[in-house]
N, C-alpha and C positions, 0 to 999 in steps of 0.2 A: 504494499500500500504506500502511496506517495505521502511523504511527510510534509507538514507545513511549518515553516520556521518564520518568526518575526525577528529582524535584526535592527537593534537600535544603534545607529552610527552616533559616535560622539562628535562634538564640534571640531575636534582636531582631524576628523576624517576629510575636512575640506581646508581648514586653516590651522596651521601649527604654530606653536609659540615662537615669537620672534619674526614671523613673517608679516608683511604689510598688507596682505589680503588682495594682491593682484589677481586678475582673472586667470593668468597662466599658472600662478601658484595653486589656485584652487582647483583648476582643471587637473593639474599633475597629481595633487593629493587625492582627489576623488577617483581618478583613474586607477591609482594603486589600490584603493580600498575596493573598488568594483572588481578589479582583477582577482582579489582574494575571495570576494563573494561568489565568483564563478565556480570555485571549488565545491560550494554546496549545491549549485545549480547542476553541475555535472553529475552529481550523486542523485539527481532526480527530485530534489527538493522544490516545493513551491515556496515563494519568498515574498514577504512584506517588509518594507523598510521604513523605519522611523528615524528621525535624525534631530540633533541639536541645532541651535543657532546662536549660541552665545556670542562669539566673536562677530558674526555677521550682523545680528540685530544691534549690537553696540556701534558698528560702523554706520548703520542706517540712521541711528539716533544722532550720531555726529553730523552726518550729512544734513539731517533735518535742522539741526542747531545752526550749522553754517548757513543754510538757506534762509533761516530767519534773520540772522545777523547781517547777511550781505544784501538779500533781496526782500526781506520782510514776508517771507513765505511761512505760514503758520505750521509749526511742527505737528505731525500726526500722533495720535495716541498709541499705546502700547500694542493693542490688538491689531491695529493697522500695520504696525511695524512687523508684527510676527507674520501677517499675511504677505508682506512683501518678501520676507526671507523664505517663507514657504515656497513661493513661486520661483524665486531665483535659485535657491538651493535645489528644489526639485528638478529644475531644468538642468542644472549641472550633473546631478545624480543619474537623471534619465539619459542625458546624452552620453555620459561616461559609460554606463552600463551597456547601452545600445552598441557603442563602439567595441567594447570588450566582447560581447556576445557575437558581434559580427565577425570579429577576428577568430573566435573560437568555433564558428559555424554552428551556434546554437540558436534555434528559433524560439524566441520568446518576445511577447509584447511587454512593453514597460509603460506604465501610466502613472502620472502624478496627480493626486487629489488634493487640492486646497481644502484643508479640513478644520471644521469648527469643533471645539470641545466644550461641552457643558459643564459649568462649575456651580456650586451653591452660592447664591448671593449673600447668604448668612454664614458662609465659611468663616471660622475664627481668624484665619490668616488675613482677612481684609481689615481687621481691627489692629493688626500688628505686622505691617509689611516688613519683610526682612531680606528679600531677594535683591541683591545689587545688580543694576542694569546700566548700560551706557558708559559714558566717558567719566573721568575723574575731574573734579573741580577743587578749587581753593575753598576753604571754609566760608570766606566772605561771599564768594560767588554762589556757593551752594545755599547759603541762608537767604540771599537775595532772591534766588530762583524759587526757593520754597515759599517765601512770603508772596511772591507774585502768582505762583501756580497752585499752591496748596499741596504740592507733592512733598514727600518726605526724603530727606538726605541723611545718610549716615557716614561717619568716618570710616575709612578702610582700615581693617586691623593691622595691615602691613605698612600703614603710614604713607600711602600713595595719594592721599587726598580724600575728598568726599564724593560719594556716589548716590544717585537716586536709588531708592529701594521700593519694590512693589510687592504685592501679595503673591504667594505661590499657593493657591488653592488646590484641593484635591480634585482630579478629574472624575466626573461622574458618568458622562455619556459621550461617546464619539458619534458625531453626526455621520450619516451615510454608512454606518457600520455594516449593514446588510449588503450594500453594494461592494464594500471592501472584501467581505467574506465571499461573495459570489465570484468576484474577479480573481481572487487569490486561489480559491479552490479549483477554478477553471485553468489554472497554470499561468496566469498573467502576473508579472511582477508589479506590485503596487507600492508607491511611495506616498506615505500619508503621516498624519499627526506631527508634521514638521515643527521643531521647536516646542513640542509638547501640545500643539494644536492652538488654534486661535481661540482664546478664552471668551466664552459668551455665557450669559445668564438667561434663564427663561423667565418671562414675566407671566402674571396671572391670566392675561388675555391670550397667552399662547404665542406672543412675539418673542423674539430674542434680541439681545443687544451685546456688543463688545463691552469688555471691562478692562480696566488697567491692572493687568496681572501677567504672571508667566507661569505656565504649568510645567512641572517636571517632565522632561521628555522620556525618561525611563519609565516612569509610572504611567504616563499616557500610552507608551508602547506596550507596557505590561497589560493594561486595560484592553487594548486592541487585540493583543494576543489571546487573552481569555475569551473575549467576545467572538472571535472568529475560530475558535477551537484549535489554536495552534498546538503543535506537538512540542515544539522547543522554542525557547526565547533566548536570543543572544544579546548581550550588552557589550558593545565594543568600547575599549578604553585604551590608554597608552601603556599599560602593563599586561604581561601574559597571564598572570593569576592574581587572586586576592591574597593578601598577606595579613597575618596577625603580627603585632609588635613591628609594624613597618618601620624600617630604618632605625630600629632599636635593638638592644640585646634580646636574643631569643627570636629574631624575625624568622617567620615560617611561612612558606607558600602553602596554600590550601588546595588540595586536589578535588575531593568530593566531600561535601558537608551536607547535613540534613538541615531542614528549616529549623529545627530546634537548636541546633548548633549555631546557625547564623544569627538566630535571635539572641543566643547567649553572648556571642562575640559583640554584637551590637551593644547590648546592655553593659558589656564590660569596657566599652569605649574604644574598641580596636579600629573602628572606621570613622573617619572624620566627615563632618556634614558637608563640607564643600567638595567632597571627593567620592569616597566609596560608600558612605552610609546610605545615600539615596538609591544607589544601584543595588545594594543588598536588600533594601526594603522592596524595591520593585520585583526583585527575584522571588522574594518571600511571597509577595502578593500573587505572582503568577502561578507558583507551585501550589500554594494554598487553595487556589481557585480552579484547579483542574489540569494545570500544565504538567507535562511529564518531568522536565528539568529546565533550569536556566543556566546558561553558560556565560560567565564573565571572563572575557579575554581580549587580546588585541586582534585587529583585523587580519594580520598575516597568518593567524592560526586557524582561520575558518576552513572547515573540511577535515581537520585533524581530529579523529575520534577521541583523542586523549587530551584535547587542548583545554586550557583555562581551568577556572574553578567551577565545578558543577554543583548546583544546589538542588537537592532532591527532597522528596518527602521523608 
């Protein structure tokens, strides 16, 4: 039986640390990731791709800010910025994967869906936004912008300046999920929930509207994987495995762990919030809600049956 896998690309699948974000850099990076992805497709897997957008959405926000300062063009809200990056990143992934499939003589359709994701308007994260987005500012400029816009800014823990922070609410429903399920089970590669999805809320009259928020892309991808009955869920990162005591005495790479062990390591503080903790939570969510296993690894390891850290029941 054909297996279905959801693969969550990290932001570094397109833009690596230290790069400026040129189109050539992003094409080169995504082509390498797509080449690794073909290892799964060769094995007969059906594939759905989710992706991050952290570096890209930050650049979009910078462009909007520059447009305001130079030309007086009003910056767009966070949900609009996410939609912009869904389209642009989806285009790069779709083109990159089509080129790789063509070289490998593999016939698969690739389609990108600009995807909205419903969140709860009463999610407690809206009362305490903590997710940093966009460029760094001096304290003076940040406070001035906060006074004008009502947005919240927090100092960066590493001392790089002040950044805008927004809510990161829990994803509740992926729009067009039945279409994603039909397309993926029919063998088409689907790119969806980019950047965690465009965050929207549902009103009492049945209408929807965008909100100033960022949804965790791993959790949104996990929700997608559960809803389309995926067999496996891959979270790609920049290390081959998950570690406990990372860069400390007693450092240990994890091969196969149960959900119970993953929860224990989380509670013991082995995984940091800005890095591995959200990925492990997404893995737990997938396995607890019917998935066979979640594999956290780097892109080059895709297709290796022993790759990464595997979280099972």
